[in-house]
Chimera marker file (.cmm) of the C-alpha trace (Angstrom):
<marker_set name="trace">
<marker id="1" x="11.282" y="6.860" z="-3.735" r="1" g="1" b="0" radius="0.5"/>
<marker id="2" x="11.970" y="5.974" z="-0.054" r="1" g="1" b="0" radius="0.5"/>
<marker id="3" x="12.099" y="2.767" z="2.037" r="1" g="1" b="0" radius="0.5"/>
<marker id="4" x="8.815" y="2.928" z="3.920" r="1" g="1" b="0" radius="0.5"/>
<marker id="5" x="9.414" y="-0.254" z="6.346" r="1" g="1" b="0" radius="0.5"/>
<marker id="6" x="12.436" y="-0.992" z="8.643" r="1" g="1" b="0" radius="0.5"/>
<marker id="7" x="14.850" y="-2.988" z="7.254" r="1" g="1" b="0" radius="0.5"/>
<marker id="8" x="13.392" y="-6.219" z="9.092" r="1" g="1" b="0" radius="0.5"/>
<marker id="9" x="9.855" y="-5.537" z="7.376" r="1" g="1" b="0" radius="0.5"/>
<marker id="10" x="11.395" y="-5.739" z="4.067" r="1" g="1" b="0" radius="0.5"/>
<marker id="11" x="9.924" y="-9.337" z="2.299" r="1" g="1" b="0" radius="0.5"/>
<marker id="12" x="12.334" y="-12.318" z="2.226" r="1" g="1" b="0" radius="0.5"/>
<marker id="13" x="14.103" y="-13.118" z="-0.427" r="1" g="1" b="0" radius="0.5"/>
<marker id="14" x="16.050" y="-9.977" z="-1.671" r="1" g="1" b="0" radius="0.5"/>
<marker id="15" x="14.200" y="-6.996" z="-2.393" r="1" g="1" b="0" radius="0.5"/>
<marker id="16" x="13.401" y="-4.369" z="-3.092" r="1" g="1" b="0" radius="0.5"/>
<marker id="17" x="9.930" y="-4.942" z="-4.081" r="1" g="1" b="0" radius="0.5"/>
<marker id="18" x="8.655" y="-1.239" z="-4.944" r="1" g="1" b="0" radius="0.5"/>
<marker id="19" x="5.257" y="-0.502" z="-4.090" r="1" g="1" b="0" radius="0.5"/>
<marker id="20" x="3.238" y="2.669" z="-4.632" r="1" g="1" b="0" radius="0.5"/>
<marker id="21" x="1.393" y="3.652" z="-1.682" r="1" g="1" b="0" radius="0.5"/>
<marker id="22" x="-1.333" y="6.419" z="-0.227" r="1" g="1" b="0" radius="0.5"/>
<marker id="23" x="0.439" y="7.036" z="3.430" r="1" g="1" b="0" radius="0.5"/>
<marker id="24" x="-2.647" y="7.744" z="5.144" r="1" g="1" b="0" radius="0.5"/>
<marker id="25" x="-0.205" y="7.887" z="8.341" r="1" g="1" b="0" radius="0.5"/>
<marker id="26" x="0.105" y="11.638" z="7.123" r="1" g="1" b="0" radius="0.5"/>
<marker id="27" x="-3.861" y="12.368" z="8.069" r="1" g="1" b="0" radius="0.5"/>
<marker id="28" x="-4.390" y="13.157" z="11.683" r="1" g="1" b="0" radius="0.5"/>
<marker id="29" x="-8.032" y="12.135" z="10.968" r="1" g="1" b="0" radius="0.5"/>
<marker id="30" x="-7.390" y="8.805" z="9.769" r="1" g="1" b="0" radius="0.5"/>
<marker id="31" x="-4.648" y="8.106" z="12.363" r="1" g="1" b="0" radius="0.5"/>
<marker id="32" x="-7.309" y="8.801" z="15.230" r="1" g="1" b="0" radius="0.5"/>
<marker id="33" x="-10.145" y="6.752" z="13.395" r="1" g="1" b="0" radius="0.5"/>
<marker id="34" x="-7.583" y="3.874" z="13.311" r="1" g="1" b="0" radius="0.5"/>
<marker id="35" x="-6.499" y="4.175" z="16.814" r="1" g="1" b="0" radius="0.5"/>
<marker id="36" x="-10.346" y="3.772" z="18.001" r="1" g="1" b="0" radius="0.5"/>
<marker id="37" x="-10.618" y="0.604" z="16.133" r="1" g="1" b="0" radius="0.5"/>
<marker id="38" x="-7.372" y="-0.514" z="17.527" r="1" g="1" b="0" radius="0.5"/>
<marker id="39" x="-8.890" y="0.178" z="21.180" r="1" g="1" b="0" radius="0.5"/>
<marker id="40" x="-11.203" y="-2.279" z="19.882" r="1" g="1" b="0" radius="0.5"/>
<marker id="41" x="-9.681" y="-5.099" z="18.268" r="1" g="1" b="0" radius="0.5"/>
<marker id="42" x="-6.459" y="-5.130" z="20.971" r="1" g="1" b="0" radius="0.5"/>
<marker id="43" x="-9.121" y="-7.598" z="23.371" r="1" g="1" b="0" radius="0.5"/>
<marker id="44" x="-7.800" y="-9.792" z="20.665" r="1" g="1" b="0" radius="0.5"/>
<marker id="45" x="-4.297" y="-10.221" z="22.089" r="1" g="1" b="0" radius="0.5"/>
<marker id="46" x="-1.698" y="-12.211" z="20.104" r="1" g="1" b="0" radius="0.5"/>
<marker id="47" x="-4.048" y="-12.888" z="17.535" r="1" g="1" b="0" radius="0.5"/>
<marker id="48" x="-4.175" y="-9.471" z="15.536" r="1" g="1" b="0" radius="0.5"/>
<marker id="49" x="-1.428" y="-7.539" z="14.660" r="1" g="1" b="0" radius="0.5"/>
<marker id="50" x="-2.189" y="-3.663" z="14.965" r="1" g="1" b="0" radius="0.5"/>
<marker id="51" x="-0.407" y="-1.992" z="12.040" r="1" g="1" b="0" radius="0.5"/>
<marker id="52" x="1.858" y="0.876" z="14.108" r="1" g="1" b="0" radius="0.5"/>
<marker id="53" x="0.003" y="4.432" z="13.088" r="1" g="1" b="0" radius="0.5"/>
<marker id="54" x="3.408" y="5.219" z="10.815" r="1" g="1" b="0" radius="0.5"/>
<marker id="55" x="2.820" y="2.427" z="8.727" r="1" g="1" b="0" radius="0.5"/>
<marker id="56" x="-0.529" y="3.031" z="8.070" r="1" g="1" b="0" radius="0.5"/>
<marker id="57" x="-1.252" y="3.284" z="4.654" r="1" g="1" b="0" radius="0.5"/>
<marker id="58" x="-3.676" y="2.090" z="1.430" r="1" g="1" b="0" radius="0.5"/>
<marker id="59" x="-1.707" y="0.374" z="-1.565" r="1" g="1" b="0" radius="0.5"/>
<marker id="60" x="-2.010" y="1.516" z="-5.141" r="1" g="1" b="0" radius="0.5"/>
<marker id="61" x="0.029" y="-1.280" z="-6.773" r="1" g="1" b="0" radius="0.5"/>
<marker id="62" x="2.878" y="-3.296" z="-6.089" r="1" g="1" b="0" radius="0.5"/>
<marker id="63" x="5.550" y="-5.219" z="-7.707" r="1" g="1" b="0" radius="0.5"/>
<marker id="64" x="6.564" y="-8.436" z="-6.223" r="1" g="1" b="0" radius="0.5"/>
<marker id="65" x="9.693" y="-9.303" z="-8.098" r="1" g="1" b="0" radius="0.5"/>
<marker id="66" x="13.429" y="-8.365" z="-7.145" r="1" g="1" b="0" radius="0.5"/>
<marker id="67" x="14.094" y="-5.187" z="-9.271" r="1" g="1" b="0" radius="0.5"/>
<marker id="68" x="17.579" y="-3.488" z="-9.651" r="1" g="1" b="0" radius="0.5"/>
<marker id="69" x="18.621" y="-0.140" z="-9.258" r="1" g="1" b="0" radius="0.5"/>
<marker id="70" x="18.746" y="1.021" z="-12.786" r="1" g="1" b="0" radius="0.5"/>
<marker id="71" x="15.272" y="-0.208" z="-13.131" r="1" g="1" b="0" radius="0.5"/>
<marker id="72" x="13.953" y="1.792" z="-9.871" r="1" g="1" b="0" radius="0.5"/>
<marker id="73" x="15.615" y="4.883" z="-10.936" r="1" g="1" b="0" radius="0.5"/>
<marker id="74" x="13.538" y="4.208" z="-14.390" r="1" g="1" b="0" radius="0.5"/>
<marker id="75" x="10.539" y="3.611" z="-12.257" r="1" g="1" b="0" radius="0.5"/>
<marker id="76" x="10.585" y="6.673" z="-10.688" r="1" g="1" b="0" radius="0.5"/>
<marker id="77" x="11.125" y="8.790" z="-13.435" r="1" g="1" b="0" radius="0.5"/>
<marker id="78" x="7.885" y="6.767" z="-15.189" r="1" g="1" b="0" radius="0.5"/>
<marker id="79" x="5.749" y="7.445" z="-12.089" r="1" g="1" b="0" radius="0.5"/>
<marker id="80" x="6.396" y="11.452" z="-12.068" r="1" g="1" b="0" radius="0.5"/>
<marker id="81" x="5.564" y="11.203" z="-15.746" r="1" g="1" b="0" radius="0.5"/>
<marker id="82" x="2.469" y="9.505" z="-15.831" r="1" g="1" b="0" radius="0.5"/>
<marker id="83" x="1.136" y="10.850" z="-12.469" r="1" g="1" b="0" radius="0.5"/>
<marker id="84" x="2.112" y="14.467" z="-13.478" r="1" g="1" b="0" radius="0.5"/>
<marker id="85" x="-1.268" y="15.170" z="-15.040" r="1" g="1" b="0" radius="0.5"/>
<marker id="86" x="-3.440" y="13.659" z="-11.749" r="1" g="1" b="0" radius="0.5"/>
<marker id="87" x="-5.649" y="16.183" z="-10.244" r="1" g="1" b="0" radius="0.5"/>
<marker id="88" x="-5.883" y="15.482" z="-6.367" r="1" g="1" b="0" radius="0.5"/>
<marker id="89" x="-8.735" y="14.328" z="-4.506" r="1" g="1" b="0" radius="0.5"/>
<marker id="90" x="-10.758" y="13.423" z="-1.578" r="1" g="1" b="0" radius="0.5"/>
<marker id="91" x="-11.132" y="10.161" z="-0.096" r="1" g="1" b="0" radius="0.5"/>
<marker id="92" x="-13.744" y="8.797" z="2.331" r="1" g="1" b="0" radius="0.5"/>
<marker id="93" x="-12.625" y="5.730" z="4.356" r="1" g="1" b="0" radius="0.5"/>
<marker id="94" x="-15.078" y="2.915" z="5.744" r="1" g="1" b="0" radius="0.5"/>
<marker id="95" x="-16.907" y="0.836" z="6.200" r="1" g="1" b="0" radius="0.5"/>
<marker id="96" x="-14.406" y="-1.846" z="7.972" r="1" g="1" b="0" radius="0.5"/>
<marker id="97" x="-15.056" y="-5.336" z="7.588" r="1" g="1" b="0" radius="0.5"/>
<marker id="98" x="-13.019" y="-8.379" z="9.031" r="1" g="1" b="0" radius="0.5"/>
<marker id="99" x="-11.189" y="-10.517" z="6.456" r="1" g="1" b="0" radius="0.5"/>
<marker id="100" x="-9.174" y="-14.117" z="6.285" r="1" g="1" b="0" radius="0.5"/>
<marker id="101" x="-5.727" y="-12.369" z="6.989" r="1" g="1" b="0" radius="0.5"/>
<marker id="102" x="-6.557" y="-8.572" z="7.851" r="1" g="1" b="0" radius="0.5"/>
<marker id="103" x="-8.920" y="-6.170" z="9.129" r="1" g="1" b="0" radius="0.5"/>
<marker id="104" x="-9.437" y="-3.102" z="6.566" r="1" g="1" b="0" radius="0.5"/>
<marker id="105" x="-11.193" y="-0.448" z="5.612" r="1" g="1" b="0" radius="0.5"/>
<marker id="106" x="-12.480" y="0.536" z="2.325" r="1" g="1" b="0" radius="0.5"/>
<marker id="107" x="-11.081" y="3.697" z="0.343" r="1" g="1" b="0" radius="0.5"/>
<marker id="108" x="-13.464" y="5.300" z="-1.499" r="1" g="1" b="0" radius="0.5"/>
<marker id="109" x="-14.052" y="6.981" z="-4.348" r="1" g="1" b="0" radius="0.5"/>
<marker id="110" x="-13.367" y="3.288" z="-6.143" r="1" g="1" b="0" radius="0.5"/>
<marker id="111" x="-13.319" y="4.932" z="-9.347" r="1" g="1" b="0" radius="0.5"/>
<marker id="112" x="-10.678" y="7.305" z="-8.957" r="1" g="1" b="0" radius="0.5"/>
<marker id="113" x="-8.558" y="5.012" z="-6.935" r="1" g="1" b="0" radius="0.5"/>
<marker id="114" x="-9.011" y="2.588" z="-9.639" r="1" g="1" b="0" radius="0.5"/>
<marker id="115" x="-7.872" y="5.478" z="-12.322" r="1" g="1" b="0" radius="0.5"/>
<marker id="116" x="-5.081" y="6.084" z="-10.186" r="1" g="1" b="0" radius="0.5"/>
<marker id="117" x="-4.049" y="2.511" z="-9.755" r="1" g="1" b="0" radius="0.5"/>
<marker id="118" x="-4.551" y="2.170" z="-13.813" r="1" g="1" b="0" radius="0.5"/>
<marker id="119" x="-1.844" y="5.040" z="-13.854" r="1" g="1" b="0" radius="0.5"/>
<marker id="120" x="0.428" y="3.686" z="-12.091" r="1" g="1" b="0" radius="0.5"/>
<marker id="121" x="0.357" y="0.081" z="-13.568" r="1" g="1" b="0" radius="0.5"/>
<marker id="122" x="0.910" y="1.706" z="-17.001" r="1" g="1" b="0" radius="0.5"/>
<marker id="123" x="4.008" y="3.600" z="-15.541" r="1" g="1" b="0" radius="0.5"/>
<marker id="124" x="5.354" y="0.116" z="-14.256" r="1" g="1" b="0" radius="0.5"/>
<marker id="125" x="4.645" y="-1.270" z="-17.499" r="1" g="1" b="0" radius="0.5"/>
<marker id="126" x="6.684" y="1.072" z="-19.343" r="1" g="1" b="0" radius="0.5"/>
<marker id="127" x="10.159" y="-0.094" z="-17.168" r="1" g="1" b="0" radius="0.5"/>
<marker id="128" x="11.667" y="-3.266" z="-19.284" r="1" g="1" b="0" radius="0.5"/>
<marker id="129" x="12.065" y="-6.284" z="-16.813" r="1" g="1" b="0" radius="0.5"/>
<marker id="130" x="9.275" y="-5.439" z="-14.543" r="1" g="1" b="0" radius="0.5"/>
<marker id="131" x="6.223" y="-7.917" z="-14.458" r="1" g="1" b="0" radius="0.5"/>
<marker id="132" x="2.702" y="-7.225" z="-12.650" r="1" g="1" b="0" radius="0.5"/>
<marker id="133" x="0.486" y="-9.730" z="-11.269" r="1" g="1" b="0" radius="0.5"/>
<marker id="134" x="-2.465" y="-9.992" z="-13.478" r="1" g="1" b="0" radius="0.5"/>
<marker id="135" x="-4.820" y="-7.360" z="-12.956" r="1" g="1" b="0" radius="0.5"/>
<marker id="136" x="-7.944" y="-7.481" z="-10.972" r="1" g="1" b="0" radius="0.5"/>
<marker id="137" x="-11.542" y="-7.547" z="-12.504" r="1" g="1" b="0" radius="0.5"/>
<marker id="138" x="-11.963" y="-4.417" z="-10.148" r="1" g="1" b="0" radius="0.5"/>
<marker id="139" x="-9.332" y="-2.757" z="-8.477" r="1" g="1" b="0" radius="0.5"/>
<marker id="140" x="-10.202" y="-3.074" z="-4.424" r="1" g="1" b="0" radius="0.5"/>
<marker id="141" x="-9.151" y="-0.042" z="-2.937" r="1" g="1" b="0" radius="0.5"/>
<marker id="142" x="-8.483" y="-0.505" z="0.750" r="1" g="1" b="0" radius="0.5"/>
<marker id="143" x="-6.391" y="0.105" z="3.735" r="1" g="1" b="0" radius="0.5"/>
<marker id="144" x="-5.324" y="-2.507" z="6.200" r="1" g="1" b="0" radius="0.5"/>
<marker id="145" x="-6.100" y="-2.098" z="10.418" r="1" g="1" b="0" radius="0.5"/>
<marker id="146" x="-4.588" y="-5.098" z="11.278" r="1" g="1" b="0" radius="0.5"/>
<marker id="147" x="-3.166" y="-8.388" z="9.946" r="1" g="1" b="0" radius="0.5"/>
<marker id="148" x="-4.056" y="-11.843" z="11.522" r="1" g="1" b="0" radius="0.5"/>
<marker id="149" x="-0.882" y="-13.405" z="13.264" r="1" g="1" b="0" radius="0.5"/>
<marker id="150" x="1.581" y="-14.767" z="13.048" r="1" g="1" b="0" radius="0.5"/>
<marker id="151" x="2.867" y="-11.357" z="11.533" r="1" g="1" b="0" radius="0.5"/>
<marker id="152" x="5.338" y="-13.884" z="9.273" r="1" g="1" b="0" radius="0.5"/>
<marker id="153" x="2.784" y="-14.472" z="7.151" r="1" g="1" b="0" radius="0.5"/>
<marker id="154" x="2.162" y="-11.082" z="6.027" r="1" g="1" b="0" radius="0.5"/>
<marker id="155" x="5.933" y="-9.898" z="5.519" r="1" g="1" b="0" radius="0.5"/>
<marker id="156" x="6.018" y="-6.559" z="3.227" r="1" g="1" b="0" radius="0.5"/>
<marker id="157" x="8.609" y="-4.525" z="1.699" r="1" g="1" b="0" radius="0.5"/>
<marker id="158" x="7.074" y="-1.063" z="0.640" r="1" g="1" b="0" radius="0.5"/>
<marker id="159" x="8.511" y="2.366" z="-1.071" r="1" g="1" b="0" radius="0.5"/>
<marker id="160" x="6.646" y="5.491" z="-1.459" r="1" g="1" b="0" radius="0.5"/>
<marker id="161" x="7.200" y="8.102" z="-4.175" r="1" g="1" b="0" radius="0.5"/>
<marker id="162" x="8.940" y="11.195" z="-2.143" r="1" g="1" b="0" radius="0.5"/>
<marker id="163" x="8.287" y="14.706" z="-3.808" r="1" g="1" b="0" radius="0.5"/>
<link id1="1" id2="2" r="1" g="1" b="0" radius="0.2"/>
<link id1="2" id2="3" r="1" g="1" b="0" radius="0.2"/>
<link id1="3" id2="4" r="1" g="1" b="0" radius="0.2"/>
<link id1="4" id2="5" r="1" g="1" b="0" radius="0.2"/>
<link id1="5" id2="6" r="1" g="1" b="0" radius="0.2"/>
<link id1="6" id2="7" r="1" g="1" b="0" radius="0.2"/>
<link id1="7" id2="8" r="1" g="1" b="0" radius="0.2"/>
<link id1="8" id2="9" r="1" g="1" b="0" radius="0.2"/>
<link id1="9" id2="10" r="1" g="1" b="0" radius="0.2"/>
<link id1="10" id2="11" r="1" g="1" b="0" radius="0.2"/>
<link id1="11" id2="12" r="1" g="1" b="0" radius="0.2"/>
<link id1="12" id2="13" r="1" g="1" b="0" radius="0.2"/>
<link id1="13" id2="14" r="1" g="1" b="0" radius="0.2"/>
<link id1="14" id2="15" r="1" g="1" b="0" radius="0.2"/>
<link id1="15" id2="16" r="1" g="1" b="0" radius="0.2"/>
<link id1="16" id2="17" r="1" g="1" b="0" radius="0.2"/>
<link id1="17" id2="18" r="1" g="1" b="0" radius="0.2"/>
<link id1="18" id2="19" r="1" g="1" b="0" radius="0.2"/>
<link id1="19" id2="20" r="1" g="1" b="0" radius="0.2"/>
<link id1="20" id2="21" r="1" g="1" b="0" radius="0.2"/>
<link id1="21" id2="22" r="1" g="1" b="0" radius="0.2"/>
<link id1="22" id2="23" r="1" g="1" b="0" radius="0.2"/>
<link id1="23" id2="24" r="1" g="1" b="0" radius="0.2"/>
<link id1="24" id2="25" r="1" g="1" b="0" radius="0.2"/>
<link id1="25" id2="26" r="1" g="1" b="0" radius="0.2"/>
<link id1="26" id2="27" r="1" g="1" b="0" radius="0.2"/>
<link id1="27" id2="28" r="1" g="1" b="0" radius="0.2"/>
<link id1="28" id2="29" r="1" g="1" b="0" radius="0.2"/>
<link id1="29" id2="30" r="1" g="1" b="0" radius="0.2"/>
<link id1="30" id2="31" r="1" g="1" b="0" radius="0.2"/>
<link id1="31" id2="32" r="1" g="1" b="0" radius="0.2"/>
<link id1="32" id2="33" r="1" g="1" b="0" radius="0.2"/>
<link id1="33" id2="34" r="1" g="1" b="0" radius="0.2"/>
<link id1="34" id2="35" r="1" g="1" b="0" radius="0.2"/>
<link id1="35" id2="36" r="1" g="1" b="0" radius="0.2"/>
<link id1="36" id2="37" r="1" g="1" b="0" radius="0.2"/>
<link id1="37" id2="38" r="1" g="1" b="0" radius="0.2"/>
<link id1="38" id2="39" r="1" g="1" b="0" radius="0.2"/>
<link id1="39" id2="40" r="1" g="1" b="0" radius="0.2"/>
<link id1="40" id2="41" r="1" g="1" b="0" radius="0.2"/>
<link id1="41" id2="42" r="1" g="1" b="0" radius="0.2"/>
<link id1="42" id2="43" r="1" g="1" b="0" radius="0.2"/>
<link id1="43" id2="44" r="1" g="1" b="0" radius="0.2"/>
<link id1="44" id2="45" r="1" g="1" b="0" radius="0.2"/>
<link id1="45" id2="46" r="1" g="1" b="0" radius="0.2"/>
<link id1="46" id2="47" r="1" g="1" b="0" radius="0.2"/>
<link id1="47" id2="48" r="1" g="1" b="0" radius="0.2"/>
<link id1="48" id2="49" r="1" g="1" b="0" radius="0.2"/>
<link id1="49" id2="50" r="1" g="1" b="0" radius="0.2"/>
<link id1="50" id2="51" r="1" g="1" b="0" radius="0.2"/>
<link id1="51" id2="52" r="1" g="1" b="0" radius="0.2"/>
<link id1="52" id2="53" r="1" g="1" b="0" radius="0.2"/>
<link id1="53" id2="54" r="1" g="1" b="0" radius="0.2"/>
<link id1="54" id2="55" r="1" g="1" b="0" radius="0.2"/>
<link id1="55" id2="56" r="1" g="1" b="0" radius="0.2"/>
<link id1="56" id2="57" r="1" g="1" b="0" radius="0.2"/>
<link id1="57" id2="58" r="1" g="1" b="0" radius="0.2"/>
<link id1="58" id2="59" r="1" g="1" b="0" radius="0.2"/>
<link id1="59" id2="60" r="1" g="1" b="0" radius="0.2"/>
<link id1="60" id2="61" r="1" g="1" b="0" radius="0.2"/>
<link id1="61" id2="62" r="1" g="1" b="0" radius="0.2"/>
<link id1="62" id2="63" r="1" g="1" b="0" radius="0.2"/>
<link id1="63" id2="64" r="1" g="1" b="0" radius="0.2"/>
<link id1="64" id2="65" r="1" g="1" b="0" radius="0.2"/>
<link id1="65" id2="66" r="1" g="1" b="0" radius="0.2"/>
<link id1="66" id2="67" r="1" g="1" b="0" radius="0.2"/>
<link id1="67" id2="68" r="1" g="1" b="0" radius="0.2"/>
<link id1="68" id2="69" r="1" g="1" b="0" radius="0.2"/>
<link id1="69" id2="70" r="1" g="1" b="0" radius="0.2"/>
<link id1="70" id2="71" r="1" g="1" b="0" radius="0.2"/>
<link id1="71" id2="72" r="1" g="1" b="0" radius="0.2"/>
<link id1="72" id2="73" r="1" g="1" b="0" radius="0.2"/>
<link id1="73" id2="74" r="1" g="1" b="0" radius="0.2"/>
<link id1="74" id2="75" r="1" g="1" b="0" radius="0.2"/>
<link id1="75" id2="76" r="1" g="1" b="0" radius="0.2"/>
<link id1="76" id2="77" r="1" g="1" b="0" radius="0.2"/>
<link id1="77" id2="78" r="1" g="1" b="0" radius="0.2"/>
<link id1="78" id2="79" r="1" g="1" b="0" radius="0.2"/>
<link id1="79" id2="80" r="1" g="1" b="0" radius="0.2"/>
<link id1="80" id2="81" r="1" g="1" b="0" radius="0.2"/>
<link id1="81" id2="82" r="1" g="1" b="0" radius="0.2"/>
<link id1="82" id2="83" r="1" g="1" b="0" radius="0.2"/>
<link id1="83" id2="84" r="1" g="1" b="0" radius="0.2"/>
<link id1="84" id2="85" r="1" g="1" b="0" radius="0.2"/>
<link id1="85" id2="86" r="1" g="1" b="0" radius="0.2"/>
<link id1="86" id2="87" r="1" g="1" b="0" radius="0.2"/>
<link id1="87" id2="88" r="1" g="1" b="0" radius="0.2"/>
<link id1="88" id2="89" r="1" g="1" b="0" radius="0.2"/>
<link id1="89" id2="90" r="1" g="1" b="0" radius="0.2"/>
<link id1="90" id2="91" r="1" g="1" b="0" radius="0.2"/>
<link id1="91" id2="92" r="1" g="1" b="0" radius="0.2"/>
<link id1="92" id2="93" r="1" g="1" b="0" radius="0.2"/>
<link id1="93" id2="94" r="1" g="1" b="0" radius="0.2"/>
<link id1="94" id2="95" r="1" g="1" b="0" radius="0.2"/>
<link id1="95" id2="96" r="1" g="1" b="0" radius="0.2"/>
<link id1="96" id2="97" r="1" g="1" b="0" radius="0.2"/>
<link id1="97" id2="98" r="1" g="1" b="0" radius="0.2"/>
<link id1="98" id2="99" r="1" g="1" b="0" radius="0.2"/>
<link id1="99" id2="100" r="1" g="1" b="0" radius="0.2"/>
<link id1="100" id2="101" r="1" g="1" b="0" radius="0.2"/>
<link id1="101" id2="102" r="1" g="1" b="0" radius="0.2"/>
<link id1="102" id2="103" r="1" g="1" b="0" radius="0.2"/>
<link id1="103" id2="104" r="1" g="1" b="0" radius="0.2"/>
<link id1="104" id2="105" r="1" g="1" b="0" radius="0.2"/>
<link id1="105" id2="106" r="1" g="1" b="0" radius="0.2"/>
<link id1="106" id2="107" r="1" g="1" b="0" radius="0.2"/>
<link id1="107" id2="108" r="1" g="1" b="0" radius="0.2"/>
<link id1="108" id2="109" r="1" g="1" b="0" radius="0.2"/>
<link id1="109" id2="110" r="1" g="1" b="0" radius="0.2"/>
<link id1="110" id2="111" r="1" g="1" b="0" radius="0.2"/>
<link id1="111" id2="112" r="1" g="1" b="0" radius="0.2"/>
<link id1="112" id2="113" r="1" g="1" b="0" radius="0.2"/>
<link id1="113" id2="114" r="1" g="1" b="0" radius="0.2"/>
<link id1="114" id2="115" r="1" g="1" b="0" radius="0.2"/>
<link id1="115" id2="116" r="1" g="1" b="0" radius="0.2"/>
<link id1="116" id2="117" r="1" g="1" b="0" radius="0.2"/>
<link id1="117" id2="118" r="1" g="1" b="0" radius="0.2"/>
<link id1="118" id2="119" r="1" g="1" b="0" radius="0.2"/>
<link id1="119" id2="120" r="1" g="1" b="0" radius="0.2"/>
<link id1="120" id2="121" r="1" g="1" b="0" radius="0.2"/>
<link id1="121" id2="122" r="1" g="1" b="0" radius="0.2"/>
<link id1="122" id2="123" r="1" g="1" b="0" radius="0.2"/>
<link id1="123" id2="124" r="1" g="1" b="0" radius="0.2"/>
<link id1="124" id2="125" r="1" g="1" b="0" radius="0.2"/>
<link id1="125" id2="126" r="1" g="1" b="0" radius="0.2"/>
<link id1="126" id2="127" r="1" g="1" b="0" radius="0.2"/>
<link id1="127" id2="128" r="1" g="1" b="0" radius="0.2"/>
<link id1="128" id2="129" r="1" g="1" b="0" radius="0.2"/>
<link id1="129" id2="130" r="1" g="1" b="0" radius="0.2"/>
<link id1="130" id2="131" r="1" g="1" b="0" radius="0.2"/>
<link id1="131" id2="132" r="1" g="1" b="0" radius="0.2"/>
<link id1="132" id2="133" r="1" g="1" b="0" radius="0.2"/>
<link id1="133" id2="134" r="1" g="1" b="0" radius="0.2"/>
<link id1="134" id2="135" r="1" g="1" b="0" radius="0.2"/>
<link id1="135" id2="136" r="1" g="1" b="0" radius="0.2"/>
<link id1="136" id2="137" r="1" g="1" b="0" radius="0.2"/>
<link id1="137" id2="138" r="1" g="1" b="0" radius="0.2"/>
<link id1="138" id2="139" r="1" g="1" b="0" radius="0.2"/>
<link id1="139" id2="140" r="1" g="1" b="0" radius="0.2"/>
<link id1="140" id2="141" r="1" g="1" b="0" radius="0.2"/>
<link id1="141" id2="142" r="1" g="1" b="0" radius="0.2"/>
<link id1="142" id2="143" r="1" g="1" b="0" radius="0.2"/>
<link id1="143" id2="144" r="1" g="1" b="0" radius="0.2"/>
<link id1="144" id2="145" r="1" g="1" b="0" radius="0.2"/>
<link id1="145" id2="146" r="1" g="1" b="0" radius="0.2"/>
<link id1="146" id2="147" r="1" g="1" b="0" radius="0.2"/>
<link id1="147" id2="148" r="1" g="1" b="0" radius="0.2"/>
<link id1="148" id2="149" r="1" g="1" b="0" radius="0.2"/>
<link id1="149" id2="150" r="1" g="1" b="0" radius="0.2"/>
<link id1="150" id2="151" r="1" g="1" b="0" radius="0.2"/>
<link id1="151" id2="152" r="1" g="1" b="0" radius="0.2"/>
<link id1="152" id2="153" r="1" g="1" b="0" radius="0.2"/>
<link id1="153" id2="154" r="1" g="1" b="0" radius="0.2"/>
<link id1="154" id2="155" r="1" g="1" b="0" radius="0.2"/>
<link id1="155" id2="156" r="1" g="1" b="0" radius="0.2"/>
<link id1="156" id2="157" r="1" g="1" b="0" radius="0.2"/>
<link id1="157" id2="158" r="1" g="1" b="0" radius="0.2"/>
<link id1="158" id2="159" r="1" g="1" b="0" radius="0.2"/>
<link id1="159" id2="160" r="1" g="1" b="0" radius="0.2"/>
<link id1="160" id2="161" r="1" g="1" b="0" radius="0.2"/>
<link id1="161" id2="162" r="1" g="1" b="0" radius="0.2"/>
<link id1="162" id2="163" r="1" g="1" b="0" radius="0.2"/>
</marker_set>
């Protein structure tokens, strides 16, 4: 696992708060798609905070409390074991819609993203001391293009699985 955001963007209150992400910043096509929207949305100035290209991602699942280094090591191992048999799949992004705190993009196919979320949750639940928020009725696979300002309302910390 590696630190995804710079230290000043880690959630206040301790951390690390590990998250499993699909790094959309690694795909030039999505970066181009996001840039096109950023240009459109830039007319809203300080009302929307554009997400930098290097931070474009879709969150698969997060842990929203502090864990220690032993739990982090165990989490890394359980994630690798649980995800080992997962077949790669293509995603399609869109449509885009405005929300209360962000402008988001749908990530499809919903069933494959929900399956990925389920596997990650299973791995996280195997680590003693990790407690997840209640499972959603339907997993909402999405990526954000902008957040509503002020940005402090959306402080984030995340980690990604390294090869």
